Residue, then its C-alpha position, 0 to 999 in steps of 0.5 A: x102788834x095785835x090790834x084785833x079785839x079779843x072777844x068774838x063778835x058773838x060775845x059783843x052781840x051778846x053784851x048788847x043784848x044783855x044791856x038791852x035786857x037789864x035796862x028793860x028789867x029796871x024800866x019795868x020796875x020804875x028804876x031810873x037810869x042815871x049817869x054820874x062822873x067817871x072823874x071824882x074829887x075823891x076816891x073810895x078809902x077802902x084799904x083793899x082798893x086803889x084808884x087811878x089818880x090824874x095828878x094834873x087835874x087832881x081828880x080820880x077815876x072812880x072805882x065805883x059810882x056809889x058816892x055820887x049815886x048816894x048824893x043823888x039819893x039824898x037829893x030825892x031821886x028815888x030808886x036809881x041804877x047805873x051802867x058805867x065804867x069803873x077803874x081799879x089799879x092793880x087788878x088784872x087777870x082772868x077775872x080782873x081788868x083795870x077798866x071794867x063795866x059795873x051795874x049798880x042800883x039803889x032801892x030806897x025803903x027796901x030791906x036787904x032781904x028784898x034786895x036779895x030777892x030782886x038780885x036773884x030775879x035778875x040773875x034768873x033772867x040772865x042765867x036761868x033758874x037755880x035755887x037761892x042759897x043763903x048762908x052766913x059768912x061765919x057758918x061757911x068758915x065753921x063748915x068748911x074750915x071748922x073755925x069759929x071766927x068769932x072765937x078764934x084769935x087773930x094769931x090762930x087765924x094768921x097761923x092757919x092762913x100761913x099753914x094752908x097758904x104759906x104766907x108769913x103770919x107777920x104779913x097778915x092781920x085778922x081781916x087779911x087772913x080771913x080774906x085769904x082763907x075765904x077767897x082760896x078755901x071757901x069761894x071756889x065751891x060756892x054757887x056750883x048749883x045755886x045762887x049763893x048769897x053770903x051774908x052777915x060778914x064780920x063787922x070789921x068788913x062792913x065797908x059802907x053797910x050798917x051793923x047788927x047782931x046775929x042770932x048768937x049776938x055777934x056783931x056783923x055787917x048787914x051786907x051780902x055777896x053773891x057767888x055763881x060757879x065760884x065767881x063773886x058777882x055782886x056785893x050788896x049793903x043795907x046802906x049806912x046812913x049815919x054821916x058821923x059813923x061814915x066819917x069815922x070809918x073813912x078815918x079808920x080806912x085811911x089809918x089802915x092804908x097808912x099802916x100798910x104804906x099805901x097812898x092815903x087819898x082825900x076823903x069825899x066831903x061831898x058824900x058826907x055832906x049829902x049824908x048830913x042832909x039826909x040819905x034815905x034808908x035804902x039798900x044798894x048793890x054793885x054787880x060786875x057786868x063783865x063777869x055776868x057775861x062771862x058766866x052767861x056765855x060759859x067763857x073762862x076769862x074776861x078777855x072772851x067778853x071784852x073787846x079790848x082788855x088792858x093788854x090790847x087797849 
């Protein structure tokens, strides 16, 4: 039985220093630190994310503090941040642990562009100076794979994913094919020398972000992901504030989960009620702290920066 921590003491000390510097970063910007429950009455409906359920209590370990933090925003909290644990079922590996540390913050009145600048400032504080690169999701597919994702058919995308990665096209749909191609053929090269912000995701991958039109008239999601050394660090949105549209997206998510044979969880009616009451116009972002520390220390796996990963929990 291996009872000892997998991380060296120096890594644990670096984690403590990182948390101090992050709290100072937000304190200097007058962003309020908050705490919300780890247990929630409803999890996210995202078809790609599974929550741990506590059947006896009819509760779920939250996969992100987003819903509860938005309820605070609707109550007039102003700008807020949270450092907390989050839990996702079925995610384990060198860059994943079912229990992980997350930094999430929301900026009422901030545009997505302002939030990108603030994320870059935080990364510079922790990881040092690098150029900021901003590129659209569609442009990356055009440059790396010579694919126009807005003109290519679902059949073509699934066939390309099958050709390159051996996954049967019958098991894929448009978004899963795009995800497979992006994660395996594009993502590993992103952020090698810069902070790479990928924006204008397909509208079908909007999650909780607003929709817009890009310069070519394509429907896109107002969101971004940040990559450093091929690692996804953060996911930011120009936050959806329309409760009716949010309810429709919940229903679509649940239908997709049903089609793929996945558990269909309850929807968060408290979030919808808060949005009806009035979620302020804002941008928000979630950042993986364990991955950030891994990059800061030059570690090759999360086990090097976690005291006790899941196999030692």
